[in-house]
C-alpha positions in Angstrom: 24.2 31.9 99.0 26.9 34.0 100.7 29.4 32.3 103.0 30.8 34.7 105.5 33.9 34.6 107.8 32.2 36.2 110.8 35.2 36.3 113.2 38.9 36.0 112.9 41.2 35.9 116.0 44.9 35.1 116.6 47.1 33.9 119.4 50.9 33.6 119.9 53.1 32.0 122.6 54.4 34.5 125.2 58.1 34.0 124.5 59.4 36.6 122.1 62.6 36.3 119.9 64.3 39.5 119.1 65.8 39.0 115.6 69.2 40.5 116.3 69.6 38.5 119.5 68.6 35.3 117.7 71.0 36.1 114.9 73.9 36.4 117.3 73.1 33.1 119.0 72.9 31.2 115.7 76.1 33.0 114.4 78.1 32.0 117.5 77.5 28.2 117.2 80.8 26.3 117.2 80.1 24.1 114.1 79.6 26.9 111.7 82.1 27.6 108.9 83.1 31.1 108.0 80.6 30.9 105.1 77.9 29.6 107.4 78.5 32.5 109.8 78.2 35.0 106.9 74.9 33.3 105.7 73.4 33.5 109.2 74.1 37.2 109.4 72.9 37.9 105.9 69.6 35.8 106.2 68.7 37.2 109.6 69.5 40.8 108.8 67.7 40.8 105.4 64.5 39.0 106.6 62.6 42.2 107.4 61.7 40.7 110.8 61.9 42.5 114.1 60.3 39.9 116.4 58.9 36.4 116.4 57.1 34.2 119.0 58.2 30.7 120.0 56.7 28.0 122.1 60.2 26.9 123.1 60.7 28.9 126.3 64.3 27.8 126.4 65.0 30.0 123.4 64.4 33.1 125.5 67.7 34.7 126.6 66.2 35.1 130.1 65.3 31.4 130.5 67.3 29.3 132.9 66.4 25.7 133.7 67.8 22.3 134.4 68.3 19.7 131.6 67.8 22.0 128.6 66.7 20.3 125.4 66.7 23.0 122.7 69.1 25.7 124.0 71.5 25.9 126.8 71.5 29.5 127.9 74.5 29.1 130.2 76.8 27.9 127.4 75.0 29.6 124.5 74.8 26.3 122.6 71.8 25.3 120.5 71.0 21.6 121.2 69.7 19.0 118.8 66.7 17.1 120.2 65.2 14.1 118.4 62.1 14.3 116.3 60.2 12.6 119.1 61.3 15.1 121.6 60.3 17.9 119.4 56.9 16.4 118.6 56.3 15.7 122.3 56.7 19.5 122.9 54.4 20.2 120.0 51.7 18.0 121.6 52.1 19.9 124.9 52.3 23.4 123.5 50.0 23.3 120.5 46.9 22.2 122.3 46.6 25.4 124.5 47.1 27.6 121.4 44.4 25.7 119.4 42.0 26.2 122.3 42.9 29.8 122.9 42.5 30.9 119.3 39.3 28.8 118.9 37.8 30.3 122.1 38.5 33.8 121.0 37.0 33.3 117.6 33.8 31.8 119.0 33.5 34.6 121.5 33.9 37.2 118.8 31.3 35.6 116.5 28.1 37.6 117.2 25.0 35.5 117.4 26.8 32.2 117.4 27.4 29.9 120.5 29.3 26.7 121.1 26.1 24.7 120.4 25.9 26.1 116.9 29.2 24.7 115.7 28.6 21.8 113.3 32.2 21.3 111.9 35.7 21.8 113.2 38.7 22.0 110.8 42.1 22.1 112.3 45.4 22.8 110.5 49.0 22.2 111.2 52.2 20.9 109.5 54.6 21.2 112.4 53.6 18.2 114.6 51.2 15.3 115.1 49.3 13.7 118.0 46.0 11.7 118.3 43.4 12.3 119.7 44.3 15.4 117.7 43.7 19.1 118.0 40.3 18.8 116.5 39.3 16.5 119.4 41.0 18.9 121.9 39.0 21.9 120.6 35.7 20.0 120.8 36.3 19.0 124.4 37.7 22.3 125.6 35.0 24.4 124.1 32.1 22.1 125.1 31.0 21.5 121.5 28.5 18.9 120.7 30.2 15.4 120.5 28.6 14.8 117.1 30.5 17.8 115.6 32.2 16.7 112.3 36.0 17.0 112.7 38.7 17.2 110.1 42.4 17.8 110.4 44.6 19.0 107.5 48.2 18.0 108.3 51.6 18.5 106.7 50.4 20.6 103.7 52.6 23.6 104.4 52.2 27.4 104.3 49.2 27.4 102.0 47.0 25.0 104.1 44.7 27.8 105.4 43.2 28.0 102.0 42.1 24.3 101.8 40.6 24.8 105.3 38.6 27.9 104.3 37.6 26.2 101.0 36.3 23.2 102.9 34.4 25.4 105.3 32.8 27.2 102.4 31.8 23.9 100.8 30.3 22.6 104.1 28.2 25.8 104.4 27.1 25.6 100.8 26.0 22.0 101.3 24.1 22.9 104.5 23.0 26.6 104.9 22.7 26.0 108.7 26.3 24.8 109.1 28.7 26.8 111.3 32.4 25.9 110.8 35.3 26.6 113.2 38.6 26.7 111.4 41.8 26.7 113.6 45.4 26.8 112.4 48.4 26.4 114.8 52.0 26.1 113.7 55.0 25.7 116.0 57.8 26.1 113.4 60.4 27.0 115.9 60.4 23.4 117.3 62.4 22.4 114.2 65.1 25.0 114.2 68.7 23.8 114.4 72.2 25.0 113.8 73.6 24.1 110.4 75.8 25.3 107.5 73.0 24.3 105.1 71.6 27.5 103.4 68.0 26.1 103.5 68.2 25.4 107.2 69.8 28.8 107.9 67.0 30.5 105.9 64.3 28.6 107.8 65.9 29.5 111.2 65.8 33.2 110.2 62.2 33.2 109.1 60.0 30.7 110.9 58.0 31.3 114.0 54.9 30.1 116.0 51.3 31.4 116.0 47.7 30.4 115.8 44.6 31.8 114.1 40.9 30.8 114.1 37.8 31.8 112.2 34.1 31.1 112.4 32.4 30.7 109.0 28.7 30.3 108.1 26.0 31.1 105.6 23.4 31.7 108.3 21.5 35.0 108.0 22.6 36.8 111.1 22.9 40.6 111.8 26.5 42.0 111.4 27.9 43.9 114.3 31.2 44.7 112.7 33.3 44.1 109.5 33.3 40.6 108.1 34.8 38.8 105.1 32.7 37.1 102.4 34.4 34.0 100.9 33.8 34.4 97.1 36.1 32.1 95.1 39.1 29.9 95.6 41.6 28.4 93.1 44.6 26.1 93.2 47.5 26.2 90.7 50.6 24.0 90.5 53.5 25.8 88.8 55.2 23.8 86.1 58.5 23.9 87.9 59.6 24.0 91.6 58.7 20.6 92.9 62.1 20.3 94.5 62.5 24.0 95.4 60.1 24.0 98.4 59.6 20.9 100.5 59.0 19.8 104.1 60.6 16.5 105.1 60.8 14.5 108.4 64.3 13.8 109.6 65.7 12.2 112.7 66.2 15.5 114.4 63.0 17.4 113.5 61.3 18.4 110.3 63.6 19.6 107.5 62.7 22.6 105.4 63.8 22.9 101.8 63.4 26.6 100.7 65.5 27.2 97.6 66.6 30.7 96.7 65.0 30.0 93.3 61.5 30.2 94.8 61.0 34.0 94.5 62.0 33.7 90.8 59.4 30.9 90.3 56.7 33.0 91.9 57.8 36.0 89.8 57.4 34.0 86.6 54.1 32.3 87.4 52.1 34.5 89.7 50.2 36.2 86.8 49.2 32.8 85.4 48.2 31.6 88.9 45.8 34.6 89.3 44.1 34.1 85.9 41.7 31.4 86.9 40.7 33.2 90.1 40.0 36.6 88.5 38.2 34.9 85.6 35.4 34.2 88.1 34.9 38.0 88.3 35.3 39.5 84.8 34.9 43.1 86.0 38.1 42.7 88.1 40.0 40.9 85.3 39.5 44.0 83.1 41.4 46.3 85.4 45.0 46.5 86.7 45.8 44.4 89.7 46.3 47.5 91.8 42.6 48.3 91.4 41.9 45.6 93.9 42.0 47.5 97.2 43.3 44.8 99.6 46.0 42.1 99.1 46.4 39.4 101.7 49.7 37.8 100.6 51.4 35.1 102.7 54.7 36.7 103.7 56.9 33.6 103.0 59.9 36.0 103.0 60.7 39.6 102.1 62.0 38.6 98.6 58.7 36.9 97.9 56.7 40.0 98.8 59.1 42.1 96.7 58.6 39.9 93.7 54.8 39.9 94.0 54.6 43.6 94.5 56.8 44.4 91.5 55.2 41.8 89.2 51.6 43.0 90.0 52.5 46.7 90.3 51.0 47.0 93.8 51.5 50.0 96.0 53.5 50.1 99.2 50.2 50.6 101.1 48.7 47.4 99.6 51.7 45.4 101.0 51.5 46.9 104.5 49.4 44.0 106.0 51.8 41.4 104.7 55.0 43.2 105.5 53.8 44.2 109.0 52.8 40.6 109.8 56.2 39.5 108.7 58.0 42.2 110.7 56.1 41.5 113.9 55.6 37.8 113.7 57.8 36.2 111.1 56.6 33.3 108.9 54.1 31.2 110.9 53.4 28.8 108.0 49.7 28.2 107.4 48.5 30.6 110.2 50.3 33.6 108.7 47.9 34.6 105.9 45.1 34.6 108.5 47.1 37.2 110.5 47.3 39.2 107.3 43.6 39.0 106.7 42.9 40.0 110.3 45.1 43.1 109.7 43.0 44.0 106.7 39.7 43.3 108.6 40.8 45.7 111.3 41.8 48.5 109.0 39.6 51.6 109.2 36.6 51.3 106.9 36.7 53.4 103.7 33.8 51.9 101.8 30.9 49.5 102.4 32.4 46.7 100.3 36.0 46.2 99.1 37.7 43.3 97.3 40.5 41.3 98.8 42.8 39.1 96.7 44.7 36.6 98.8 47.4 34.1 98.1 49.8 31.7 99.7 52.6 29.5 98.4 53.8 26.0 99.5 55.4 22.7 98.5 54.8 21.7 95.0 55.2 24.6 94.2 51.5 25.2 95.0 49.9 28.6 94.7 46.6 28.9 96.5 44.5 32.0 95.8 41.2 33.4 97.2 39.0 36.3 96.2 37.1 37.8 99.2 35.0 40.8 100.0 35.4 42.9 103.1 32.0 44.1 104.2 31.7 47.2 106.5 28.1 47.2 107.7 28.5 50.7 109.4 28.8 52.2 105.9 25.8 50.4 104.4 22.7 52.8 104.3 20.3 50.1 105.4 22.2 48.2 108.1 19.2 46.1 109.0 19.4 44.5 105.5 23.0 43.5 105.9 22.8 39.8 106.7 25.3 37.0 106.2 23.2 35.6 103.4 22.1 39.0 101.9 25.0 41.4 102.1 
């Protein structure tokens, strides 16, 4: 049985942060020490990010309004709302993004309608509310009220993988299942001014975005490129439990992102890939670079640099990850889905091509996936290309 990701769509809030402008705002805050100012400029300038999107409209340099909560454009001061105030904004702004991404994914899934959806899996680590986003999606899209709903919360940047793995399991258990996976992260709700290096690093990297996918094992004609979900693996590195974390504070969620993380990934990425590639011996026998596509979660430029050097990947193989980072920043769990969409939309060069994907998160957890991009236009007998018989 072949489980196939039949559509993958993304959405972002309309407010755009220009990296240089954001840097200047953070560097001008009155509480920063001279070292803090230097760290702000270094982190923002070395992030390899041009633009990011945010659900916090106040963070736009053009925004003017009464009673600002996050940023006072008149004075240039970053404010410090409580966790409740931040979470209230999450509830207000996340729901439309969940619905937008889900609606787009459903519309793009040829041969599938709202009545076909049997499971909804939503993902977020940047806020909470209940009835949750799974409920909002079911109501807004007019899905059947008996749809099975699951929400994966507070897992971190790797959470898209457990969601996709759960979708695959549902489809393998029931060949008629159709699973809608939706990830929304509003990381910018938790930015703050600080002299703490982890907080500064987070402020320079994190952004907001949404992605949604429709997954099934149903035998349906393919109208365009799709991704077969082949294998997943999870590995916990022997060190790094304190190097990457996500905690709840009185004034938002607090990111721990130690500068040691790229070194941990450098030392353990080969071991993390071993159990995944063992599932496909013909891939294990060749260099990593022989796998055409690499969908790597761009947790930061230094992480991508370490992965590329350790696995001896080409610049071309890192384009989807680096371009996602440059245009959107780190959107936590949604980011790797943006990278996969980039790969899905690349011009077809062959009928079938392997994708190796990975993301990193608290623990330190390394989630990996081995997928196959299928381009039906290049298959001689297109009529034979079905979700269950590609």
